[in-house]
Biopython code that builds the backbone (N, CA, C, O; Angstrom):
import numpy as np
from Bio.PDB.StructureBuilder import StructureBuilder

atoms = [
    (1, "MET", "N", (0.842, -1.186, 0.000)),
    (1, "MET", "CA", (0.000, 0.000, 0.000)),
    (1, "MET", "C", (0.880, 1.239, 0.000)),
    (1, "MET", "O", (1.950, 1.275, 0.607)),
    (2, "THR", "N", (0.403, 2.228, -0.685)),
    (2, "THR", "CA", (1.129, 3.495, -0.726)),
    (2, "THR", "C", (0.729, 4.356, 0.467)),
    (2, "THR", "O", (-0.258, 4.073, 1.146)),
    (3, "VAL", "N", (1.487, 5.387, 0.710)),
    (3, "VAL", "CA", (1.185, 6.320, 1.786)),
    (3, "VAL", "C", (-0.171, 6.968, 1.547)),
    (3, "VAL", "O", (-0.936, 7.191, 2.486)),
    (4, "LYS", "N", (-0.463, 7.266, 0.292)),
    (4, "LYS", "CA", (-1.751, 7.879, -0.062)),
    (4, "LYS", "C", (-2.910, 6.930, 0.266)),
    (4, "LYS", "O", (-3.936, 7.366, 0.788)),
    (5, "SER", "N", (-2.751, 5.636, -0.036)),
    (5, "SER", "CA", (-3.778, 4.639, 0.258)),
    (5, "SER", "C", (-3.974, 4.485, 1.753)),
    (5, "SER", "O", (-5.106, 4.381, 2.224)),
    (6, "LEU", "N", (-2.891, 4.469, 2.498)),
    (6, "LEU", "CA", (-2.989, 4.349, 3.955)),
    (6, "LEU", "C", (-3.664, 5.575, 4.560)),
    (6, "LEU", "O", (-4.448, 5.452, 5.501)),
    (7, "SER", "N", (-3.369, 6.732, 4.035)),
    (7, "SER", "CA", (-4.000, 7.957, 4.529)),
    (7, "SER", "C", (-5.495, 7.942, 4.262)),
    (7, "SER", "O", (-6.285, 8.313, 5.131)),
    (8, "LEU", "N", (-5.887, 7.520, 3.080)),
    (8, "LEU", "CA", (-7.302, 7.429, 2.740)),
    (8, "LEU", "C", (-8.005, 6.427, 3.643)),
    (8, "LEU", "O", (-9.112, 6.690, 4.111)),
    (9, "LEU", "N", (-7.387, 5.297, 3.892)),
    (9, "LEU", "CA", (-7.950, 4.279, 4.773)),
    (9, "LEU", "C", (-8.124, 4.840, 6.181)),
    (9, "LEU", "O", (-9.156, 4.611, 6.812)),
    (10, "ALA", "N", (-7.141, 5.561, 6.676)),
    (10, "ALA", "CA", (-7.221, 6.157, 8.008)),
    (10, "ALA", "C", (-8.373, 7.153, 8.099)),
    (10, "ALA", "O", (-9.100, 7.174, 9.092)),
    (11, "VAL", "N", (-8.540, 7.972, 7.074)),
    (11, "VAL", "CA", (-9.631, 8.952, 7.057)),
    (11, "VAL", "C", (-10.980, 8.242, 7.053)),
    (11, "VAL", "O", (-11.894, 8.661, 7.763)),
    (12, "LEU", "N", (-11.121, 7.184, 6.274)),
    (12, "LEU", "CA", (-12.378, 6.431, 6.236)),
    (12, "LEU", "C", (-12.683, 5.795, 7.590)),
    (12, "LEU", "O", (-13.830, 5.825, 8.036)),
    (13, "LEU", "N", (-11.691, 5.228, 8.243)),
    (13, "LEU", "CA", (-11.900, 4.624, 9.558)),
    (13, "LEU", "C", (-12.313, 5.669, 10.589)),
    (13, "LEU", "O", (-13.192, 5.415, 11.413)),
    (14, "LEU", "N", (-11.691, 6.826, 10.548)),
    (14, "LEU", "CA", (-12.074, 7.906, 11.460)),
    (14, "LEU", "C", (-13.503, 8.363, 11.207)),
    (14, "LEU", "O", (-14.244, 8.628, 12.154)),
    (15, "ALA", "N", (-13.895, 8.456, 9.959)),
    (15, "ALA", "CA", (-15.257, 8.874, 9.617)),
    (15, "ALA", "C", (-16.277, 7.871, 10.146)),
    (15, "ALA", "O", (-17.320, 8.261, 10.670)),
    (16, "LEU", "N", (-15.979, 6.591, 10.010)),
    (16, "LEU", "CA", (-16.894, 5.561, 10.519)),
    (16, "LEU", "C", (-16.983, 5.606, 12.035)),
    (16, "LEU", "O", (-18.065, 5.442, 12.598)),
    (17, "THR", "N", (-15.878, 5.823, 12.691)),
    (17, "THR", "CA", (-15.861, 5.921, 14.145)),
    (17, "THR", "C", (-16.654, 7.134, 14.607)),
    (17, "THR", "O", (-17.391, 7.044, 15.589)),
    (18, "ALA", "N", (-16.524, 8.252, 13.930)),
    (18, "ALA", "CA", (-17.252, 9.469, 14.287)),
    (18, "ALA", "C", (-18.753, 9.271, 14.124)),
    (18, "ALA", "O", (-19.531, 9.764, 14.942)),
    (19, "ALA", "N", (-19.167, 8.566, 13.095)),
    (19, "ALA", "CA", (-20.598, 8.317, 12.877)),
    (19, "ALA", "C", (-21.176, 7.515, 14.029)),
    (19, "ALA", "O", (-22.305, 7.770, 14.449)),
    (20, "THR", "N", (-20.430, 6.555, 14.547)),
    (20, "THR", "CA", (-20.893, 5.764, 15.686)),
    (20, "THR", "C", (-20.998, 6.635, 16.925)),
    (20, "THR", "O", (-21.934, 6.479, 17.710)),
    (21, "ALA", "N", (-20.060, 7.546, 17.115)),
    (21, "ALA", "CA", (-20.066, 8.422, 18.285)),
    (21, "ALA", "C", (-21.254, 9.375, 18.281)),
    (21, "ALA", "O", (-21.653, 9.857, 19.341)),
    (22, "LEU", "N", (-21.826, 9.660, 17.116)),
    (22, "LEU", "CA", (-22.953, 10.567, 17.010)),
    (22, "LEU", "C", (-24.298, 9.888, 17.224)),
    (22, "LEU", "O", (-25.338, 10.535, 17.097)),
    (23, "ALA", "N", (-24.302, 8.602, 17.543)),
    (23, "ALA", "CA", (-25.548, 7.884, 17.783)),
    (23, "ALA", "C", (-26.310, 8.565, 18.918)),
    (23, "ALA", "O", (-25.700, 9.129, 19.826)),
    (24, "HIS", "N", (-27.625, 8.514, 18.867)),
    (24, "HIS", "CA", (-28.400, 9.188, 19.903)),
    (24, "HIS", "C", (-29.088, 8.193, 20.824)),
    (24, "HIS", "O", (-29.476, 7.097, 20.418)),
    (25, "THR", "N", (-29.225, 8.609, 22.073)),
    (25, "THR", "CA", (-29.858, 7.806, 23.105)),
    (25, "THR", "C", (-31.285, 8.317, 23.290)),
    (25, "THR", "O", (-31.499, 9.527, 23.347)),
    (26, "PRO", "N", (-32.274, 7.406, 23.386)),
    (26, "PRO", "CA", (-33.647, 7.857, 23.592)),
    (26, "PRO", "C", (-33.843, 8.370, 25.023)),
    (26, "PRO", "O", (-33.232, 7.870, 25.968)),
    (27, "LEU", "N", (-34.695, 9.364, 25.157)),
    (27, "LEU", "CA", (-35.034, 9.942, 26.457)),
    (27, "LEU", "C", (-36.549, 10.053, 26.547)),
    (27, "LEU", "O", (-37.204, 10.461, 25.589)),
    (28, "CYS", "N", (-37.102, 9.691, 27.695)),
    (28, "CYS", "CA", (-38.544, 9.820, 27.877)),
    (28, "CYS", "C", (-38.836, 9.977, 29.363)),
    (28, "CYS", "O", (-38.297, 9.246, 30.194)),
    (29, "SER", "N", (-39.690, 10.930, 29.684)),
    (29, "SER", "CA", (-40.140, 11.088, 31.061)),
    (29, "SER", "C", (-41.642, 11.360, 31.038)),
    (29, "SER", "O", (-42.176, 11.955, 30.102)),
    (30, "CYS", "N", (-42.299, 10.905, 32.093)),
    (30, "CYS", "CA", (-43.748, 11.061, 32.188)),
    (30, "CYS", "C", (-44.093, 11.697, 33.531)),
    (30, "CYS", "O", (-43.391, 11.496, 34.522)),
    (31, "TYR", "N", (-45.166, 12.457, 33.554)),
    (31, "TYR", "CA", (-45.613, 13.039, 34.807)),
    (31, "TYR", "C", (-47.131, 13.058, 34.880)),
    (31, "TYR", "O", (-47.829, 13.119, 33.868)),
    (32, "ASP", "N", (-47.616, 13.006, 36.115)),
    (32, "ASP", "CA", (-49.044, 13.029, 36.419)),
    (32, "ASP", "C", (-49.486, 14.484, 36.437)),
    (32, "ASP", "O", (-48.939, 15.290, 37.189)),
    (33, "ASN", "N", (-50.462, 14.821, 35.625)),
    (33, "ASN", "CA", (-50.941, 16.198, 35.539)),
    (33, "ASN", "C", (-51.840, 16.594, 36.710)),
    (33, "ASN", "O", (-52.172, 17.769, 36.865)),
    (34, "GLY", "N", (-52.236, 15.621, 37.532)),
    (34, "GLY", "CA", (-53.102, 15.913, 38.674)),
    (34, "GLY", "C", (-54.564, 16.032, 38.317)),
    (34, "GLY", "O", (-55.386, 16.348, 39.177)),
    (35, "ASP", "N", (-54.907, 15.784, 37.064)),
    (35, "ASP", "CA", (-56.300, 15.880, 36.618)),
    (35, "ASP", "C", (-56.798, 14.571, 36.017)),
    (35, "ASP", "O", (-57.783, 14.549, 35.279)),
    (36, "GLY", "N", (-56.098, 13.470, 36.346)),
    (36, "GLY", "CA", (-56.487, 12.163, 35.806)),
    (36, "GLY", "C", (-55.805, 11.828, 34.498)),
    (36, "GLY", "O", (-56.107, 10.807, 33.880)),
    (37, "THR", "N", (-54.878, 12.689, 34.066)),
    (37, "THR", "CA", (-54.144, 12.410, 32.829)),
    (37, "THR", "C", (-52.636, 12.359, 33.098)),
    (37, "THR", "O", (-52.137, 12.927, 34.070)),
    (38, "ILE", "N", (-51.943, 11.675, 32.223)),
    (38, "ILE", "CA", (-50.489, 11.552, 32.266)),
    (38, "ILE", "C", (-49.941, 12.146, 30.970)),
    (38, "ILE", "O", (-50.511, 11.934, 29.900)),
    (39, "THR", "N", (-48.841, 12.886, 31.061)),
    (39, "THR", "CA", (-48.158, 13.397, 29.879)),
    (39, "THR", "C", (-46.744, 12.843, 29.858)),
    (39, "THR", "O", (-46.035, 12.887, 30.864)),
    (40, "CYS", "N", (-46.340, 12.322, 28.710)),
    (40, "CYS", "CA", (-44.974, 11.831, 28.512)),
    (40, "CYS", "C", (-44.308, 12.713, 27.462)),
    (40, "CYS", "O", (-44.912, 13.077, 26.454)),
    (41, "GLU", "N", (-43.052, 13.045, 27.725)),
    (41, "GLU", "CA", (-42.253, 13.839, 26.786)),
    (41, "GLU", "C", (-41.061, 13.005, 26.363)),
    (41, "GLU", "O", (-40.415, 12.370, 27.196)),
    (42, "GLY", "N", (-40.765, 13.004, 25.072)),
    (42, "GLY", "CA", (-39.651, 12.211, 24.569)),
    (42, "GLY", "C", (-38.705, 13.027, 23.720)),
    (42, "GLY", "O", (-39.002, 14.155, 23.325)),
    (43, "GLY", "N", (-37.567, 12.436, 23.450)),
    (43, "GLY", "CA", (-36.567, 13.065, 22.605)),
    (43, "GLY", "C", (-35.338, 12.187, 22.539)),
    (43, "GLY", "O", (-35.375, 11.021, 22.933)),
    (44, "PHE", "N", (-34.262, 12.739, 22.046)),
    (44, "PHE", "CA", (-33.010, 12.003, 21.930)),
    (44, "PHE", "C", (-31.871, 12.864, 22.448)),
    (44, "PHE", "O", (-31.944, 14.092, 22.405)),
    (45, "SER", "N", (-30.828, 12.223, 22.933)),
    (45, "SER", "CA", (-29.711, 12.925, 23.557)),
    (45, "SER", "C", (-29.007, 13.900, 22.619)),
    (45, "SER", "O", (-28.328, 14.816, 23.084)),
    (46, "ASP", "N", (-29.154, 13.722, 21.321)),
    (46, "ASP", "CA", (-28.528, 14.654, 20.382)),
    (46, "ASP", "C", (-29.438, 15.846, 20.064)),
    (46, "ASP", "O", (-29.128, 16.662, 19.196)),
    (47, "GLY", "N", (-30.570, 15.933, 20.781)),
    (47, "GLY", "CA", (-31.492, 17.048, 20.603)),
    (47, "GLY", "C", (-32.565, 16.827, 19.558)),
    (47, "GLY", "O", (-33.409, 17.700, 19.352)),
    (48, "SER", "N", (-32.556, 15.675, 18.888)),
    (48, "SER", "CA", (-33.555, 15.449, 17.847)),
    (48, "SER", "C", (-34.924, 15.124, 18.456)),
    (48, "SER", "O", (-35.027, 14.618, 19.573)),
    (49, "SER", "N", (-35.939, 15.424, 17.702)),
    (49, "SER", "CA", (-37.327, 15.265, 18.105)),
    (49, "SER", "C", (-37.742, 13.800, 18.183)),
    (49, "SER", "O", (-37.184, 12.941, 17.500)),
    (50, "ALA", "N", (-38.731, 13.536, 19.026)),
    (50, "ALA", "CA", (-39.317, 12.199, 19.104)),
    (50, "ALA", "C", (-40.686, 12.178, 18.427)),
    (50, "ALA", "O", (-41.448, 11.227, 18.597)),
    (51, "SER", "N", (-40.994, 13.206, 17.674)),
    (51, "SER", "CA", (-42.261, 13.273, 16.968)),
    (51, "SER", "C", (-42.447, 12.016, 16.117)),
    (51, "SER", "O", (-41.576, 11.660, 15.324)),
    (52, "GLY", "N", (-43.587, 11.350, 16.290)),
    (52, "GLY", "CA", (-43.885, 10.152, 15.512)),
    (52, "GLY", "C", (-43.422, 8.851, 16.152)),
    (52, "GLY", "O", (-43.737, 7.776, 15.641)),
    (53, "VAL", "N", (-42.683, 8.915, 17.257)),
    (53, "VAL", "CA", (-42.219, 7.692, 17.931)),
    (53, "VAL", "C", (-43.405, 6.989, 18.577)),
    (53, "VAL", "O", (-44.256, 7.635, 19.189)),
    (54, "ALA", "N", (-43.462, 5.666, 18.439)),
    (54, "ALA", "CA", (-44.557, 4.867, 18.987)),
    (54, "ALA", "C", (-44.505, 4.831, 20.515)),
    (54, "ALA", "O", (-43.436, 4.723, 21.117)),
    (55, "VAL", "N", (-45.691, 4.925, 21.125)),
    (55, "VAL", "CA", (-45.829, 4.837, 22.579)),
    (55, "VAL", "C", (-46.986, 3.898, 22.871)),
    (55, "VAL", "O", (-48.034, 3.961, 22.229)),
    (56, "ARG", "N", (-46.779, 3.015, 23.862)),
    (56, "ARG", "CA", (-47.842, 2.110, 24.292)),
    (56, "ARG", "C", (-47.997, 2.195, 25.802)),
    (56, "ARG", "O", (-47.014, 2.305, 26.534)),
    (57, "VAL", "N", (-49.243, 2.144, 26.259)),
    (57, "VAL", "CA", (-49.536, 2.029, 27.676)),
    (57, "VAL", "C", (-50.066, 0.618, 27.853)),
    (57, "VAL", "O", (-51.066, 0.241, 27.243)),
    (58, "GLU", "N", (-49.383, -0.171, 28.704)),
    (58, "GLU", "CA", (-49.750, -1.576, 28.893)),
    (58, "GLU", "C", (-50.115, -1.852, 30.338)),
    (58, "GLU", "O", (-49.518, -1.299, 31.262)),
    (59, "ALA", "N", (-51.106, -2.719, 30.521)),
    (59, "ALA", "CA", (-51.448, -3.222, 31.853)),
    (59, "ALA", "C", (-50.333, -4.167, 32.290)),
    (59, "ALA", "O", (-49.499, -4.565, 31.477)),
    (60, "SER", "N", (-50.318, -4.524, 33.568)),
    (60, "SER", "CA", (-49.256, -5.389, 34.083)),
    (60, "SER", "C", (-49.231, -6.755, 33.401)),
    (60, "SER", "O", (-48.196, -7.423, 33.411)),
    (61, "ASP", "N", (-50.353, -7.187, 32.806)),
    (61, "ASP", "CA", (-50.382, -8.478, 32.105)),
    (61, "ASP", "C", (-49.998, -8.354, 30.626)),
    (61, "ASP", "O", (-50.041, -9.337, 29.886)),
    (62, "GLY", "N", (-49.624, -7.148, 30.202)),
    (62, "GLY", "CA", (-49.202, -6.930, 28.814)),
    (62, "GLY", "C", (-50.300, -6.461, 27.881)),
    (62, "GLY", "O", (-50.031, -6.152, 26.720)),
    (63, "THR", "N", (-51.528, -6.400, 28.360)),
    (63, "THR", "CA", (-52.634, -5.908, 27.547)),
    (63, "THR", "C", (-52.396, -4.441, 27.196)),
    (63, "THR", "O", (-52.091, -3.633, 28.074)),
    (64, "VAL", "N", (-52.533, -4.101, 25.932)),
    (64, "VAL", "CA", (-52.335, -2.713, 25.499)),
    (64, "VAL", "C", (-53.591, -1.913, 25.846)),
    (64, "VAL", "O", (-54.685, -2.201, 25.360)),
    (65, "LEU", "N", (-53.407, -0.904, 26.696)),
    (65, "LEU", "CA", (-54.516, -0.049, 27.110)),
    (65, "LEU", "C", (-54.685, 1.143, 26.176)),
    (65, "LEU", "O", (-55.799, 1.614, 25.947)),
    (66, "LYS", "N", (-53.575, 1.619, 25.647)),
    (66, "LYS", "CA", (-53.597, 2.739, 24.696)),
    (66, "LYS", "C", (-52.321, 2.673, 23.870)),
    (66, "LYS", "O", (-51.250, 2.360, 24.389)),
    (67, "ALA", "N", (-52.441, 2.966, 22.602)),
    (67, "ALA", "CA", (-51.276, 3.006, 21.714)),
    (67, "ALA", "C", (-51.393, 4.241, 20.839)),
    (67, "ALA", "O", (-52.489, 4.642, 20.449)),
    (68, "GLY", "N", (-50.270, 4.824, 20.543)),
    (68, "GLY", "CA", (-50.261, 6.012, 19.693)),
    (68, "GLY", "C", (-48.839, 6.419, 19.375)),
    (68, "GLY", "O", (-47.918, 5.605, 19.438)),
    (69, "ARG", "N", (-48.668, 7.680, 19.036)),
    (69, "ARG", "CA", (-47.352, 8.201, 18.673)),
    (69, "ARG", "C", (-47.152, 9.570, 19.324)),
    (69, "ARG", "O", (-48.114, 10.285, 19.602)),
    (70, "MET", "N", (-45.909, 9.913, 19.557)),
    (70, "MET", "CA", (-45.588, 11.240, 20.068)),
    (70, "MET", "C", (-46.079, 12.268, 19.051)),
    (70, "MET", "O", (-45.951, 12.065, 17.844)),
    (71, "ASP", "N", (-46.635, 13.363, 19.539)),
    (71, "ASP", "CA", (-47.148, 14.395, 18.638)),
    (71, "ASP", "C", (-46.011, 15.297, 18.130)),
    (71, "ASP", "O", (-44.837, 15.013, 18.367)),
    (72, "ALA", "N", (-46.358, 16.355, 17.450)),
    (72, "ALA", "CA", (-45.363, 17.259, 16.856)),
    (72, "ALA", "C", (-44.462, 17.903, 17.907)),
    (72, "ALA", "O", (-43.350, 18.330, 17.597)),
    (73, "ASP", "N", (-44.943, 17.974, 19.159)),
    (73, "ASP", "CA", (-44.158, 18.540, 20.255)),
    (73, "ASP", "C", (-43.425, 17.460, 21.047)),
    (73, "ASP", "O", (-42.899, 17.729, 22.127)),
    (74, "SER", "N", (-43.390, 16.226, 20.505)),
    (74, "SER", "CA", (-42.757, 15.071, 21.170)),
    (74, "SER", "C", (-43.423, 14.763, 22.505)),
    (74, "SER", "O", (-42.756, 14.431, 23.485)),
    (75, "GLU", "N", (-44.763, 14.880, 22.528)),
    (75, "GLU", "CA", (-45.530, 14.566, 23.730)),
    (75, "GLU", "C", (-46.606, 13.533, 23.412)),
    (75, "GLU", "O", (-47.061, 13.393, 22.277)),
    (76, "PHE", "N", (-46.995, 12.812, 24.473)),
    (76, "PHE", "CA", (-48.066, 11.812, 24.375)),
    (76, "PHE", "C", (-48.857, 11.909, 25.669)),
    (76, "PHE", "O", (-48.291, 11.786, 26.755)),
    (77, "GLN", "N", (-50.162, 12.129, 25.561)),
    (77, "GLN", "CA", (-51.001, 12.267, 26.745)),
    (77, "GLN", "C", (-52.063, 11.182, 26.750)),
    (77, "GLN", "O", (-52.584, 10.806, 25.700)),
    (78, "PHE", "N", (-52.387, 10.675, 27.951)),
    (78, "PHE", "CA", (-53.403, 9.634, 28.075)),
    (78, "PHE", "C", (-54.057, 9.716, 29.441)),
    (78, "PHE", "O", (-53.512, 10.303, 30.376)),
    (79, "ASP", "N", (-55.259, 9.105, 29.542)),
    (79, "ASP", "CA", (-55.951, 9.023, 30.825)),
    (79, "ASP", "C", (-55.232, 8.014, 31.707)),
    (79, "ASP", "O", (-54.865, 6.929, 31.255)),
    (80, "LYS", "N", (-55.033, 8.383, 32.969)),
    (80, "LYS", "CA", (-54.330, 7.514, 33.913)),
    (80, "LYS", "C", (-55.175, 6.261, 34.183)),
    (80, "LYS", "O", (-56.327, 6.367, 34.603)),
    (81, "PRO", "N", (-54.598, 5.073, 33.941)),
    (81, "PRO", "CA", (-55.341, 3.836, 34.199)),
    (81, "PRO", "C", (-55.614, 3.651, 35.699)),
    (81, "PRO", "O", (-54.869, 4.150, 36.543)),
    (82, "ASP", "N", (-56.687, 2.931, 36.009)),
    (82, "ASP", "CA", (-57.043, 2.666, 37.406)),
    (82, "ASP", "C", (-56.176, 1.571, 38.022)),
    (82, "ASP", "O", (-56.028, 1.505, 39.242)),
    (83, "SER", "N", (-55.604, 0.716, 37.182)),
    (83, "SER", "CA", (-54.775, -0.386, 37.674)),
    (83, "SER", "C", (-53.304, -0.135, 37.324)),
    (83, "SER", "O", (-52.977, 0.859, 36.678)),
    (84, "SER", "N", (-52.423, -1.041, 37.754)),
    (84, "SER", "CA", (-50.996, -0.875, 37.475)),
    (84, "SER", "C", (-50.745, -0.917, 35.965)),
    (84, "SER", "O", (-51.438, -1.614, 35.223)),
    (85, "TYR", "N", (-49.747, -0.161, 35.534)),
    (85, "TYR", "CA", (-49.453, -0.035, 34.102)),
    (85, "TYR", "C", (-48.000, 0.351, 33.909)),
    (85, "TYR", "O", (-47.283, 0.660, 34.861)),
    (86, "ARG", "N", (-47.586, 0.325, 32.655)),
    (86, "ARG", "CA", (-46.271, 0.833, 32.278)),
    (86, "ARG", "C", (-46.398, 1.526, 30.928)),
    (86, "ARG", "O", (-47.302, 1.238, 30.143)),
    (87, "VAL", "N", (-45.466, 2.452, 30.676)),
    (87, "VAL", "CA", (-45.435, 3.182, 29.415)),
    (87, "VAL", "C", (-44.199, 2.712, 28.655)),
    (87, "VAL", "O", (-43.103, 2.659, 29.214)),
    (88, "LEU", "N", (-44.378, 2.374, 27.385)),
    (88, "LEU", "CA", (-43.263, 1.965, 26.537)),
    (88, "LEU", "C", (-43.070, 2.995, 25.429)),
    (88, "LEU", "O", (-43.953, 3.208, 24.599)),
    (89, "PHE", "N", (-41.914, 3.621, 25.433)),
    (89, "PHE", "CA", (-41.484, 4.555, 24.391)),
    (89, "PHE", "C", (-40.644, 3.709, 23.450)),
    (89, "PHE", "O", (-39.559, 3.265, 23.826)),
    (90, "ASP", "N", (-41.124, 3.479, 22.233)),
    (90, "ASP", "CA", (-40.493, 2.511, 21.329)),
    (90, "ASP", "C", (-40.009, 3.164, 20.044)),
    (90, "ASP", "O", (-40.757, 3.312, 19.078)),
    (91, "ALA", "N", (-38.719, 3.557, 20.060)),
    (91, "ALA", "CA", (-38.116, 4.188, 18.883)),
    (91, "ALA", "C", (-37.361, 3.171, 18.036)),
    (91, "ALA", "O", (-36.548, 3.549, 17.193)),
    (92, "GLY", "N", (-37.624, 1.879, 18.254)),
    (92, "GLY", "CA", (-36.978, 0.828, 17.468)),
    (92, "GLY", "C", (-36.008, 0.013, 18.293)),
    (92, "GLY", "O", (-35.757, 0.328, 19.457)),
    (93, "PRO", "N", (-35.459, -1.035, 17.695)),
    (93, "PRO", "CA", (-34.543, -1.925, 18.411)),
    (93, "PRO", "C", (-33.396, -1.157, 19.086)),
    (93, "PRO", "O", (-32.719, -0.340, 18.461)),
    (94, "GLY", "N", (-33.203, -1.443, 20.368)),
    (94, "GLY", "CA", (-32.161, -0.774, 21.123)),
    (94, "GLY", "C", (-32.534, 0.622, 21.587)),
    (94, "GLY", "O", (-31.728, 1.301, 22.224)),
    (95, "HIS", "N", (-33.746, 1.055, 21.275)),
    (95, "HIS", "CA", (-34.198, 2.396, 21.628)),
    (95, "HIS", "C", (-35.579, 2.347, 22.284)),
    (95, "HIS", "O", (-36.459, 3.141, 21.953)),
    (96, "VAL", "N", (-35.760, 1.408, 23.217)),
    (96, "VAL", "CA", (-37.035, 1.248, 23.914)),
    (96, "VAL", "C", (-36.839, 1.621, 25.383)),
    (96, "VAL", "O", (-35.895, 1.166, 26.029)),
    (97, "ILE", "N", (-37.728, 2.441, 25.893)),
    (97, "ILE", "CA", (-37.708, 2.821, 27.304)),
    (97, "ILE", "C", (-39.020, 2.363, 27.921)),
    (97, "ILE", "O", (-40.092, 2.598, 27.363)),
    (98, "SER", "N", (-38.932, 1.709, 29.071)),
    (98, "SER", "CA", (-40.101, 1.271, 29.822)),
    (98, "SER", "C", (-40.165, 2.053, 31.127)),
    (98, "SER", "O", (-39.194, 2.090, 31.883)),
    (99, "ILE", "N", (-41.308, 2.679, 31.390)),
    (99, "ILE", "CA", (-41.500, 3.460, 32.604)),
    (99, "ILE", "C", (-42.659, 2.855, 33.382)),
    (99, "ILE", "O", (-43.785, 2.798, 32.888)),
    (100, "ASP", "N", (-42.380, 2.401, 34.606)),
    (100, "ASP", "CA", (-43.417, 1.823, 35.463)),
    (100, "ASP", "C", (-44.343, 2.930, 35.932)),
    (100, "ASP", "O", (-43.889, 3.988, 36.370)),
    (101, "GLY", "N", (-45.649, 2.681, 35.839)),
    (101, "GLY", "CA", (-46.632, 3.689, 36.215)),
    (101, "GLY", "C", (-46.522, 4.142, 37.660)),
    (101, "GLY", "O", (-46.871, 5.278, 37.983)),
    (102, "SER", "N", (-46.034, 3.256, 38.542)),
    (102, "SER", "CA", (-45.917, 3.632, 39.953)),
    (102, "SER", "C", (-44.873, 4.718, 40.178)),
    (102, "SER", "O", (-44.869, 5.359, 41.229)),
    (103, "SER", "N", (-43.990, 4.936, 39.209)),
    (103, "SER", "CA", (-42.957, 5.976, 39.339)),
    (103, "SER", "C", (-43.391, 7.305, 38.740)),
    (103, "SER", "O", (-42.647, 8.284, 38.793)),
    (104, "ILE", "N", (-44.602, 7.345, 38.165)),
    (104, "ILE", "CA", (-45.111, 8.578, 37.548)),
    (104, "ILE", "C", (-45.974, 9.294, 38.591)),
    (104, "ILE", "O", (-47.069, 8.844, 38.928)),
    (105, "VAL", "N", (-45.461, 10.406, 39.087)),
    (105, "VAL", "CA", (-46.143, 11.122, 40.157)),
    (105, "VAL", "C", (-46.340, 12.589, 39.784)),
    (105, "VAL", "O", (-45.753, 13.089, 38.825)),
    (106, "GLU", "N", (-47.186, 13.268, 40.572)),
    (106, "GLU", "CA", (-47.449, 14.704, 40.341)),
    (106, "GLU", "C", (-46.223, 15.519, 40.655)),
    (106, "GLU", "O", (-46.245, 16.742, 40.523)),
]
sb = StructureBuilder()
sb.init_structure("model")
sb.init_model(0)
sb.init_chain("A")
sb.init_seg("    ")
for serial, (resi, resn, name, xyz) in enumerate(atoms, 1):
    if name == "N":
        sb.init_residue(resn, " ", resi, " ")
    sb.init_atom(name, np.array(xyz, "f"), 0.0, 1.0, " ", f" {name:<3s}", serial, name[0])
structure = sb.get_structure()
């Protein structure tokens, strides 16, 4: 290999490494509005929006109580279930967050 080829290879490897470093981590938090509703806000660690990300509210047995997507403001609101539940923020494989309903407080 020539010096030019090695330099090009080094630049390509650095570019691939940088792309991996820019990966984003999903973020989601939910809070009790005090009026019988819950609001969840989502996003990513790189500042990108969670608009359109799938969200599910499931009973403790896995039954889906509500399903939808984050709105244009990266929010999802639902009526607070009477029984135990969890919220799943599902941005795809490796990007799923599960929030136990008992940890969602006013």
